[in-house]
C-alpha positions in Angstrom: 34.7 -26.0 -41.3 33.3 -28.7 -39.0 30.6 -28.2 -36.5 30.3 -30.0 -33.2 26.7 -31.2 -33.5 26.9 -32.7 -30.0 27.4 -29.3 -28.3 24.0 -27.8 -27.4 23.4 -24.1 -28.3 23.0 -21.9 -25.1 19.3 -20.9 -24.7 18.3 -17.6 -26.1 18.2 -14.6 -23.8 15.3 -12.3 -24.5 16.3 -8.8 -23.5 15.0 -5.2 -23.3 16.8 -1.9 -22.9 15.0 0.3 -20.4 16.4 3.5 -21.8 15.8 3.2 -25.6 13.3 0.3 -25.5 15.4 -1.8 -27.9 14.3 -5.4 -27.8 16.1 -8.6 -28.8 15.4 -12.3 -28.6 19.0 -13.2 -28.0 20.8 -10.7 -25.7 24.6 -10.8 -25.6 26.8 -8.5 -23.6 25.9 -6.2 -20.7 25.1 -3.0 -22.7 22.5 -2.1 -25.2 23.9 -2.4 -28.7 21.8 0.6 -29.8 22.3 3.3 -27.1 25.0 1.7 -24.9 22.9 1.8 -21.8 23.7 -0.8 -19.1 20.0 -0.7 -17.9 19.0 -4.0 -19.5 16.4 -6.5 -18.5 16.8 -10.1 -19.4 14.8 -13.2 -18.5 13.8 -16.5 -20.3 10.1 -15.7 -19.7 10.4 -11.9 -20.4 8.0 -12.0 -23.4 5.5 -14.4 -21.9 4.7 -12.8 -18.6 1.8 -10.4 -18.7 1.1 -9.6 -15.0 2.9 -6.5 -13.6 3.1 -4.7 -10.3 3.9 -1.0 -10.3 5.2 0.6 -7.1 6.1 4.3 -6.8 9.4 4.9 -5.1 9.1 6.6 -1.7 6.0 8.2 -3.1 5.2 11.0 -0.6 8.8 11.9 0.0 9.5 11.9 -3.8 6.5 14.3 -4.4 7.9 16.6 -1.8 11.4 16.5 -3.2 10.1 17.1 -6.7 8.2 20.2 -5.5 11.1 21.5 -3.4 14.3 20.9 -5.4 16.5 22.2 -2.6 15.7 19.0 -0.7 17.1 16.8 -3.4 20.2 15.8 -1.6 18.8 15.9 1.9 17.2 13.2 4.1 13.4 13.8 4.1 10.9 12.3 6.4 7.1 12.6 5.8 5.3 12.4 9.1 5.1 14.5 12.2 4.4 15.1 15.8 6.6 14.4 18.8 4.7 11.1 19.3 3.9 10.5 15.6 5.3 8.0 13.2 7.1 8.1 9.9 4.6 7.9 7.0 7.4 7.4 4.5 10.9 8.6 4.0 13.3 9.1 1.1 16.1 6.7 0.3 18.8 9.0 1.8 17.0 8.8 5.1 16.7 5.0 4.8 20.5 4.8 4.8 20.4 6.1 8.3 18.0 3.3 9.3 14.8 5.3 9.1 11.8 3.2 8.1 8.1 3.7 7.5 5.9 3.3 10.7 9.0 4.0 12.9 8.2 6.3 15.9 9.3 9.8 15.0 11.5 10.1 18.0 13.5 7.0 16.9 13.7 8.3 13.4 15.1 11.7 14.5 17.5 10.0 16.8 18.8 7.9 13.9 18.8 10.9 11.5 18.8 14.1 13.4 19.4 16.3 10.3 16.4 15.0 8.5 13.9 17.5 7.1 10.4 16.6 8.5 7.4 17.4 6.4 3.8 17.0 7.4 1.9 14.9 4.9 -0.3 16.6 2.3 -2.7 13.8 1.2 -4.7 15.9 -1.1 -1.6 16.5 -3.2 -0.6 12.9 -3.0 -4.1 11.9 -4.2 -3.8 14.2 -7.2 -0.5 12.7 -8.2 -1.8 9.2 -7.7 -4.7 10.0 -10.1 -2.2 11.2 -12.7 -0.2 8.0 -12.5 -3.2 5.7 -12.4 -4.7 7.4 -15.4 -1.6 6.7 -17.4 -1.6 3.1 -16.2 -5.3 2.7 -17.3 -4.4 3.6 -20.9 -2.6 0.3 -21.2 -5.3 -2.1 -19.8 -8.8 -2.0 -18.3 -7.5 -4.6 -15.7 -5.8 -2.3 -13.2 -6.2 -3.0 -9.4 -4.8 -0.3 -7.1 -3.6 -1.4 -3.7 -3.1 2.1 -2.4 -2.3 5.6 -3.7 1.2 4.5 -4.9 0.9 0.9 -6.2 -1.2 -1.2 -8.5 -1.4 -4.6 -10.3 -1.9 -4.5 -14.0 -3.0 -7.5 -16.2 -1.7 -6.9 -19.7 -2.8 -10.2 -21.3 -4.0 -9.6 -24.8 -2.7 -6.1 -25.1 0.5 -6.7 -27.1 -0.9 -5.8 -30.6 -2.9 -2.9 -29.3 0.0 -1.3 -27.3 2.8 -2.1 -29.7 4.7 -4.8 -27.8 4.8 -7.3 -25.0 4.0 -6.5 -21.4 7.7 -6.0 -20.5 8.1 -3.4 -23.2 4.8 -1.6 -22.3 5.9 -1.3 -18.6 9.4 -0.1 -19.4 7.8 2.5 -21.7 5.4 3.5 -19.0 8.2 3.8 -16.4 10.0 6.2 -18.7 6.9 8.2 -19.4 6.0 8.6 -15.8 9.5 9.9 -15.0 9.3 12.4 -17.8 5.8 13.7 -17.3 5.5 13.6 -13.5 9.1 13.8 -12.3 8.5 10.7 -10.2 10.1 7.3 -10.4 8.4 3.9 -10.1 9.7 0.3 -9.8 8.2 -2.5 -11.9 7.8 -6.2 -11.2 6.8 -8.9 -13.7 5.6 -12.3 -12.6 3.2 -15.1 -13.3 0.9 -14.1 -10.5 0.1 -11.2 -8.2 2.3 -12.2 -5.3 5.4 -12.8 -7.4 5.0 -9.6 -9.4 4.7 -7.6 -6.1 7.8 -9.2 -4.7 9.7 -8.5 -7.9 8.8 -4.8 -7.8 10.7 -4.5 -4.5 13.9 -6.3 -5.6 15.6 -3.4 -7.4 14.4 -0.2 -5.9 14.4 2.7 -6.8 13.7 2.8 -10.5 13.8 -0.9 -10.6 12.6 -3.5 -13.1 12.7 -7.1 -12.0 11.3 -10.4 -13.2 10.4 -13.6 -11.4 9.4 -16.5 -13.7 7.2 -19.4 -13.0 10.0 -22.0 -13.4 12.3 -20.4 -10.8 9.6 -19.3 -8.3 9.9 -22.0 -5.7 13.7 -22.0 -5.7 13.7 -18.2 -5.6 11.5 -18.1 -2.5 13.0 -21.0 -0.7 15.8 -19.2 1.2 13.9 -16.0 1.9 12.3 -15.2 5.2 8.6 -15.9 5.7 7.9 -12.2 6.2 8.3 -11.8 2.5 4.9 -13.4 2.0 1.7 -11.3 2.2 -0.1 -11.7 5.4 2.9 -12.7 7.5 3.5 -9.7 9.8 5.8 -9.5 12.8 3.4 -11.0 15.2 2.6 -14.1 13.1 6.3 -14.4 12.1 7.1 -14.8 15.8 4.5 -17.6 16.0 6.0 -19.3 13.0 9.5 -19.0 14.5 8.4 -20.6 17.7 7.2 -23.5 15.5 10.6 -23.7 13.8 9.6 -21.9 10.6 11.9 -19.1 9.6 12.4 -19.5 5.8 9.8 -20.1 3.1 11.4 -23.5 2.4 10.4 -24.5 6.0 6.8 -24.0 5.0 7.2 -26.1 1.9 8.8 -28.9 3.9 5.8 -29.0 6.3 3.3 -29.3 3.5 -0.3 -28.2 3.1 -1.8 -30.7 5.5 0.3 -29.8 8.5 0.1 -26.1 7.8 -3.7 -26.3 7.6 -3.9 -28.2 10.8 -1.7 -25.7 12.6 -2.9 -22.4 11.1 -6.3 -23.1 9.6 -7.3 -21.6 6.2 -4.3 -19.3 6.2 -2.0 -22.3 6.6 -3.4 -23.6 3.3 -2.8 -20.2 1.8 0.8 -20.3 3.0 1.4 -23.7 1.5 0.3 -22.3 -1.9 2.4 -19.2 -1.6 5.5 -21.1 -0.6 5.3 -23.0 -3.9 5.0 -19.7 -5.8 1.3 -20.2 -6.6 -1.4 -17.5 -6.4 -4.7 -17.9 -8.2 -6.0 -14.4 -7.5 -6.9 -12.4 -10.6 -6.5 -8.6 -11.1 -9.9 -7.3 -10.2 -10.5 -3.5 -10.8 -13.8 -3.8 -9.0 -12.4 -5.3 -5.8 -14.0 -3.3 -3.0 -11.7 -1.2 -0.8 -11.3 -2.8 2.6 -11.9 0.3 4.5 -11.4 4.0 5.3 -9.9 5.0 8.5 -8.2 7.8 10.4 -5.9 7.6 13.5 -3.8 9.9 15.6 -0.9 9.4 18.0 -1.1 11.6 21.1 1.7 13.8 22.3 1.2 12.4 25.8 -0.6 9.2 26.8 -4.3 9.5 27.7 -6.0 7.4 30.4 -9.3 9.3 31.0 -12.4 8.4 29.0 -13.5 11.9 28.3 -10.1 12.8 26.8 -10.2 9.6 24.7 -13.7 10.4 23.5 -12.6 13.9 22.3 -9.8 12.4 20.2 -12.1 9.6 18.9 -14.6 12.2 17.7 -12.0 13.9 15.6 -11.0 10.6 14.0 -14.7 9.8 13.3 -15.1 13.1 11.6 -12.0 12.5 9.4 -13.0 9.0 8.4 -16.6 9.9 7.7 -15.6 12.9 5.8 -13.4 10.8 3.5 -16.3 8.3 3.0 -18.8 11.0 2.0 -16.2 12.7 -0.3 -15.7 9.3 -2.1 -19.4 8.4 -2.3 -18.9 5.4 0.1 -20.6 4.1 3.2 -19.6 1.3 5.5 -21.4 -1.6 7.1 -18.7 -2.2 9.7 -17.3 0.3 12.3 -13.8 -0.2 13.7 -12.1 1.2 16.7 -8.3 1.0 17.0 -6.2 1.6 20.2 -2.6 1.3 21.0 -1.5 1.1 24.6 1.5 2.8 26.1 3.5 -0.4 25.7 2.6 -0.6 22.0 -0.1 -3.3 22.2 -2.6 -2.8 19.4 -6.3 -3.4 20.1 -8.7 -3.5 17.2 -12.5 -4.0 17.7 -15.1 -4.2 15.0 -18.9 -4.1 15.0 -21.3 -4.9 12.2 -23.9 -2.2 11.8 -27.6 -2.6 11.0 -27.0 -0.7 7.8 -24.3 1.3 6.0 -23.3 4.7 7.4 -21.1 7.5 6.4 -21.5 10.0 9.2 -19.3 10.8 12.1 -22.4 10.9 14.4 -23.3 7.3 14.0 -19.7 6.1 13.7 -18.9 7.9 17.0 -21.9 6.4 18.7 -20.8 2.9 17.8 -17.1 3.2 18.4 -17.6 5.2 21.6 -19.7 2.3 23.0 -16.7 0.0 22.3 -14.3 2.5 23.7 -16.2 2.7 27.0 -15.7 -1.1 27.4 -11.9 -0.9 26.7 -11.0 2.3 28.6 -10.3 0.7 32.0 -7.6 3.1 33.2 -4.8 1.9 30.9 -2.7 4.6 29.2 -3.2 4.8 25.5 -0.9 6.5 22.9 -3.1 6.1 19.8 -6.7 6.0 18.8 -8.4 5.5 15.4 -11.8 5.0 13.9 -12.8 3.5 10.5 -15.5 2.1 8.3 -15.3 -1.2 6.5 -17.3 -3.4 4.2 -17.8 -0.4 1.9 -20.6 0.2 -0.6 -21.0 2.9 -3.1 -23.7 5.5 -2.6 -24.9 8.8 -3.9 -26.7 12.0 -2.8 -29.9 10.5 -4.1 -29.7 7.1 -2.4 -31.3 8.3 0.8 -33.2 5.0 1.2 -29.9 3.3 1.8 -29.7 4.8 5.3 -31.6 4.6 8.5 -33.6 7.6 9.7 -31.0 8.5 12.2 -28.2 8.2 9.7 -30.2 10.2 7.1 -30.7 13.1 9.6 -27.0 13.1 10.5 -26.1 12.9 6.9 -28.1 16.1 6.1 -26.4 18.0 9.0 -22.9 16.8 8.2 -23.4 17.3 4.5 -24.3 20.9 5.2 -21.1 21.3 7.3 -19.1 19.8 4.4 -20.4 22.5 2.0 -19.7 25.3 4.5 -16.2 24.1 5.0 -15.6 23.7 1.3 -16.6 27.3 0.7 -15.2 29.1 3.7 -12.4 26.8 5.0 -12.1 23.8 7.4 -12.5 25.9 10.5 -15.6 27.8 9.4 -17.8 25.4 11.3 -16.7 23.1 14.1 -18.3 20.8 16.6 -18.1 21.6 20.3 -15.6 18.7 20.9 -13.2 20.1 18.3 -13.0 23.4 20.3 -11.3 21.6 23.2 -7.5 21.6 23.3 -5.8 18.5 22.0 -3.7 16.2 24.1 
């Protein structure tokens, strides 16, 4: 039997079954030859890529549905308040057009039959710890972005964990579903940006791969908002400059982009080519801790705004103390009645973790901004965080140390007798 030596053999197709974890170097067909599942992953670089992004699917809503099975087939929104916003929503609600950060009144107009649940962050943090503990079993190089997502660098773990990164992540995905009742989506890529983009391509319960060879072509036709750091406001700036797609950034080149947009322009040029040199850093400091609230009715008067600000300072400072953190930067956030966001930051003489000093600083900023305009939201936060401990009293100024003793005592009373056991005078006033 003659053989046509001039006919090149098609390239091998590495493949993986996400259900039984069968692996092959030359996938044929559209179903697993072992278990018959159609849930296959195939990519030329499947065995080479070692950087993954894990993203929980509609995390808060999924936790609520797991704990309340009667909600399984219903649209669920986690959020609250007449003037609040959607924290997250399930995929059923998303079919009605509901999205995270959407004002609640708009969400309920789009999906009037939705079940609205107030967020329970203590429960979500517990579930996050369970998930991240399982992730950490695979590699010491895990960098959480939030409660429900993280980057994982699996380079050098193949022999230890019994297979390449793709196999390890598929196995983890299956384990998380079985042990927590929650689903996650996985992205594999040559760098952090591409892995994160990949994890969003096939939600929920997705597993997608973007390789280095295809990265530029893959990105070219997609909107610039796909890139990290390009929010709605900057996207409008780019559109005014004739830039709508990522290919438009590539055509301008690094020099023009840097001239127009400074250091971020250079970053955009790199991202448009599919390049991202950032490493997975488990020790990367958290950017900040904050708390904010949307009022039921707009507030114009300074005393009313101060009362709400105090509550947010208490929440943010309480989170900082609970996590053993202090911040060197105080932040005030305001949103006007016409949805303009105002953010003001002030560097502090030293790190703080008390509501008393956070309020003093942000209240001074607020006094300058409260000029009679109507505001619908206020928030306070701490940034440039450092770790601390109960013994590290020399880290703080004398004023901060005194406030820390008082607020620490209040923390212990509340922990023992409930959150309303001791309250400041401002918290006794009715809320707007």
